[in-house]
C-alpha positions in Angstrom: 159.2 122.1 66.0 161.6 123.0 63.3 160.8 126.3 61.4 158.7 126.0 58.3 159.1 127.7 55.0 157.0 130.8 54.6 155.8 129.7 51.1 154.4 126.5 52.5 153.0 128.0 55.7 149.3 128.1 54.7 149.2 124.4 53.7 151.0 123.3 56.8 148.7 125.3 59.2 145.6 123.9 57.5 146.9 120.3 57.8 147.8 120.8 61.4 144.3 122.0 62.4 142.7 119.1 60.6 145.1 116.7 62.3 144.5 117.9 65.9 141.5 116.0 67.3 141.6 118.1 70.5 141.7 121.5 68.7 138.9 123.7 70.2 136.4 125.5 68.0 137.2 128.7 69.8 140.3 129.9 71.7 140.1 131.0 75.3 143.3 132.8 74.7 141.6 135.5 72.8 142.4 137.2 69.4 146.0 137.7 70.1 146.9 134.0 69.8 149.3 133.6 66.9 148.4 131.1 64.2 152.0 130.1 64.2 151.3 128.3 67.5 148.8 126.0 65.8 151.2 123.5 64.3 153.1 123.0 67.5 150.8 120.2 68.7 150.2 118.8 65.2 151.5 115.3 64.5 154.7 115.6 62.4 153.3 113.2 59.8 150.4 115.5 59.0 152.7 118.5 58.8 155.2 116.7 56.6 152.4 115.5 54.4 151.1 119.0 53.8 154.6 120.2 53.2 155.2 117.4 50.7 152.0 118.2 48.9 152.7 121.9 48.6 156.3 121.2 47.4 155.0 118.8 44.8 152.6 121.5 43.5 155.4 124.0 43.4 157.9 121.6 41.7 160.6 122.4 44.3 160.4 123.6 47.9 160.5 127.2 49.1 163.5 128.2 51.1 165.1 131.1 53.0 168.5 132.6 52.5 170.2 129.7 54.2 168.7 127.1 51.9 171.2 125.1 49.8 169.3 123.6 46.8 170.4 120.4 45.1 168.5 120.1 41.8 166.5 123.1 40.9 165.2 126.5 42.1 161.7 127.5 43.0 159.2 129.1 40.6 158.4 132.1 42.8 161.0 134.7 43.8 159.3 134.8 47.2 160.8 131.4 47.8 164.5 132.0 47.1 165.4 134.1 50.2 166.1 137.5 48.8 163.0 139.2 50.3 161.5 138.4 53.7 158.5 140.4 52.6 158.0 140.8 48.8 155.2 143.3 49.3 157.4 145.7 51.1 160.6 144.6 49.3 162.3 143.9 52.7 165.6 142.3 51.9 167.0 139.5 54.1 169.4 141.0 56.6 172.0 138.3 55.9 172.4 139.7 52.4 175.2 142.1 51.7 174.7 144.8 49.1 177.5 145.6 46.7 178.3 147.7 43.6 181.3 146.8 41.5 183.7 149.4 40.4 183.0 148.4 36.8 179.4 148.1 35.6 178.4 145.7 32.9 176.3 147.4 30.3 172.6 146.3 30.5 170.9 148.6 28.1 170.7 151.4 30.6 169.0 149.4 33.3 169.8 150.4 36.9 170.7 147.5 39.1 170.9 146.4 42.7 173.1 143.5 43.8 173.4 141.4 46.9 175.8 138.7 48.0 175.3 135.9 50.6 178.1 133.8 51.9 177.2 131.1 54.4 178.5 131.7 58.0 182.1 130.6 58.6 182.9 130.2 54.9 185.5 131.9 52.7 186.0 132.6 49.1 189.1 130.7 47.8 191.0 133.5 46.0 194.2 131.6 45.6 193.8 132.3 41.8 192.9 136.0 41.7 191.5 135.5 38.2 189.2 132.5 39.2 187.7 132.8 42.6 186.1 129.6 44.0 183.0 130.2 46.1 181.7 128.1 49.0 178.6 125.9 48.8 175.5 127.9 49.5 176.8 131.1 48.0 174.0 133.3 46.5 174.2 136.3 44.4 171.1 138.4 43.4 170.9 141.1 40.8 167.7 143.1 40.3 167.0 145.3 37.2 164.9 148.4 36.9 164.2 150.1 33.5 162.8 153.6 33.6 162.1 153.1 37.3 160.2 149.9 36.8 161.4 146.7 38.4 161.5 144.1 35.5 163.6 141.1 36.6 165.6 139.6 39.4 168.4 137.0 38.8 169.9 134.5 41.2 173.0 132.4 40.9 173.6 130.0 43.8 176.1 127.2 44.4 174.4 123.9 45.0 175.2 121.1 47.5 177.2 119.2 44.9 179.3 122.2 43.9 177.5 122.9 40.6 175.6 126.2 40.0 171.9 126.8 39.7 170.5 130.0 38.3 167.1 131.5 37.4 165.5 134.7 36.3 162.3 136.0 37.8 160.1 138.4 35.8 158.1 140.9 37.8 154.4 141.6 37.1 153.2 145.0 36.3 152.3 145.9 39.9 155.7 144.6 41.2 153.8 142.4 43.7 155.3 139.1 42.5 158.0 137.8 40.3 157.8 134.4 38.6 160.6 132.3 37.1 161.0 132.8 33.3 163.5 130.4 31.7 162.5 131.3 28.2 163.3 135.0 28.5 161.2 137.8 27.1 161.7 140.5 24.4 160.5 144.1 24.5 159.6 144.0 28.2 160.0 147.8 28.6 160.7 149.3 25.2 163.4 147.1 23.6 164.7 145.7 27.0 165.2 141.9 26.8 165.1 139.5 29.7 167.7 136.8 28.6 166.8 133.2 28.5 168.3 130.6 30.9 170.7 129.5 28.1 171.8 133.0 27.2 172.7 133.6 30.9 175.0 130.7 30.8 176.6 131.8 27.5 178.2 134.6 29.5 178.7 133.0 32.9 180.4 129.9 31.5 183.5 132.1 31.0 184.3 131.8 34.7 185.2 128.5 36.4 182.8 129.4 39.2 180.2 131.4 37.2 180.1 134.8 38.9 181.1 137.8 36.8 180.9 141.0 38.8 182.1 139.4 42.1 185.8 139.4 41.0 189.1 140.9 42.0 189.3 143.9 39.7 185.7 145.0 39.8 185.7 144.9 43.6 189.1 146.6 44.1 188.5 149.8 42.2 187.6 153.1 43.8 184.0 153.0 42.5 183.3 149.7 44.3 180.9 149.9 47.2 179.6 147.6 49.9 181.2 144.2 49.5 184.6 145.3 48.1 187.9 143.4 47.9 189.1 145.4 50.9 186.0 144.5 52.9 186.3 140.8 52.1 189.9 140.8 53.2 189.3 142.7 56.5 186.3 140.6 57.4 187.9 137.2 57.0 186.0 136.2 53.8 189.1 135.3 51.7 191.4 132.3 52.0 194.4 134.5 50.9 194.9 138.2 51.6 196.2 139.9 48.5 199.2 142.2 49.0 197.0 145.1 47.9 193.2 145.2 48.1 192.7 148.4 46.1 193.7 149.0 42.5 193.6 151.5 39.6 193.2 150.5 36.0 196.3 150.6 33.8 196.9 153.9 31.9 199.2 155.3 29.3 200.4 158.6 28.0 197.1 159.3 26.3 195.5 159.3 29.8 192.4 157.6 28.2 193.5 154.0 28.4 192.1 153.3 31.9 188.5 154.1 30.9 188.7 152.1 27.7 190.3 149.1 29.3 187.6 149.1 32.0 184.9 148.9 29.3 186.7 146.1 27.5 187.3 144.1 30.7 183.8 144.1 32.1 181.7 144.1 28.9 183.9 141.8 26.9 186.7 140.2 28.8 185.3 138.8 32.1 182.7 136.7 30.3 183.8 135.9 26.8 187.1 137.3 25.6 189.1 135.6 28.4 192.1 133.3 28.8 189.7 130.8 30.3 189.0 128.1 27.7 185.4 128.0 28.7 184.9 131.6 27.5 182.5 131.8 24.6 185.0 133.9 22.5 188.2 132.3 23.8 188.8 130.6 20.4 188.9 134.0 18.7 192.3 134.7 20.2 191.2 138.2 21.2 191.7 138.6 24.9 190.3 141.5 26.8 190.2 140.4 30.4 192.8 142.2 32.5 195.1 140.1 34.7 194.1 140.6 38.3 197.5 140.1 40.0 199.2 142.6 37.7 196.5 145.2 38.1 196.6 144.9 41.9 200.5 145.2 41.8 200.3 148.3 39.6 202.9 149.6 37.1 201.3 147.7 34.2 202.5 148.8 30.7 199.4 149.0 28.6 201.1 147.8 25.4 202.2 144.6 27.3 198.6 143.6 28.1 196.9 140.8 26.1 194.1 143.3 25.4 196.6 145.4 23.4 198.8 142.6 22.0 195.9 140.6 20.6 194.1 143.5 19.0 196.5 146.3 17.9 197.1 146.2 14.1 195.7 142.7 13.9 193.3 142.0 11.0 189.9 140.5 11.9 189.8 136.7 11.4 186.2 135.7 12.1 184.1 135.0 9.0 181.4 137.5 9.9 184.0 140.3 9.9 185.7 139.5 6.6 184.0 142.4 4.9 185.7 144.7 7.4 189.0 143.0 6.9 188.8 143.5 3.2 188.3 147.2 3.8 191.5 147.4 5.8 190.0 147.3 9.3 192.1 146.1 12.2 190.8 144.9 15.5 192.3 148.0 16.9 194.0 150.5 14.6 196.0 153.0 16.7 195.0 156.6 15.9 192.0 155.4 13.8 188.8 154.4 15.5 187.1 154.7 12.2 188.9 151.6 10.9 189.0 149.8 14.3 186.6 146.8 14.5 186.2 146.8 18.3 184.4 150.2 18.6 182.7 149.8 15.3 180.8 146.6 16.3 180.2 148.0 19.8 178.4 150.9 18.1 175.9 148.8 16.1 172.9 146.6 17.0 172.1 143.8 14.7 174.2 141.4 12.7 177.8 141.5 14.0 177.1 143.6 17.1 179.1 143.3 20.3 178.2 142.2 22.9 176.4 139.6 20.7 173.4 138.8 22.9 170.7 140.4 25.2 171.5 144.0 24.3 169.5 146.3 21.9 170.8 149.7 22.9 174.3 151.0 22.2 176.5 151.9 25.2 177.4 155.3 23.9 179.6 156.2 26.9 181.5 153.0 26.4 182.0 153.5 22.7 183.1 157.1 23.4 185.7 155.8 25.9 187.0 153.4 23.2 187.2 155.8 20.3 188.8 158.5 22.4 191.6 156.3 23.5 192.2 154.7 20.1 192.3 158.1 18.3 194.8 159.4 20.8 197.2 156.4 20.4 
């Protein structure tokens, strides 16, 4: 009989026993008989009825790591395939851990990440700035704050090529995580679990949703696990780039690389991007680095859009007109004190950047920005 979903197992077994008229009250085989054997002789209609009833109660069916969903995701993290055993936090062996070389600021949370690509599939990397992922791709990111597991997110590509995503909030004992589309504030101190809508506000900046699984983040020296080089060597890309490792552009200050990395991952990949879907594309301030140029090397920092759309340019957005009137520029070389970019990165509240789901300043990131700007 075809394998059954772990989340539906109890209902299926119960129905199978009820349906088998010849099931003995006791087993001659002794206590070592596995209960998994019980449904083998059960009529398929009884098993299917139990499965349908359990699925109806859950809203959507459970699945394992190979499941390709069509309409929606389950309510329980135990049903999405990340863990084969939630109690022991045993991760499915088909999942590949990875750490990007640039880390998106998440209010100091530590994160674990896993990627699943269905067998015999490839990432279409023809456009190095806009990877296209195969049907059934899954990416998980799990967040811990002060050593406490608080949320796990999944993005997965559905059968019709659209993306489904959900966030699962862990209970206090970390024994279960249930889907939370509304989000939650002050989960641990000021840490916020973003709502379903807020997640998309960032992820809409990519044609195929994923942010950290991208050329630059996976090609830098700090990347681990699934790197650009690993993907190329293991046949996971449709096109092999001329180079699979990169360094960030730098200049005579020697501080540009660190600052550009912060701007790329915290601002550019999701919002301040050339992609018209990016939430901040209309601002005209572009901070995403061009992947092909970075891989090729030899980039002149002052030729980057990041520099050309910010240096000595007066802020134009209405919420920043007070700064403009005070003589601020988006980036004022040699004057971080009158540069809007590090100023709004260093506040939380009205006008802060990033604008959502962060309540703690990335002090290391702000320092990287101010150090570079003051040295220009």
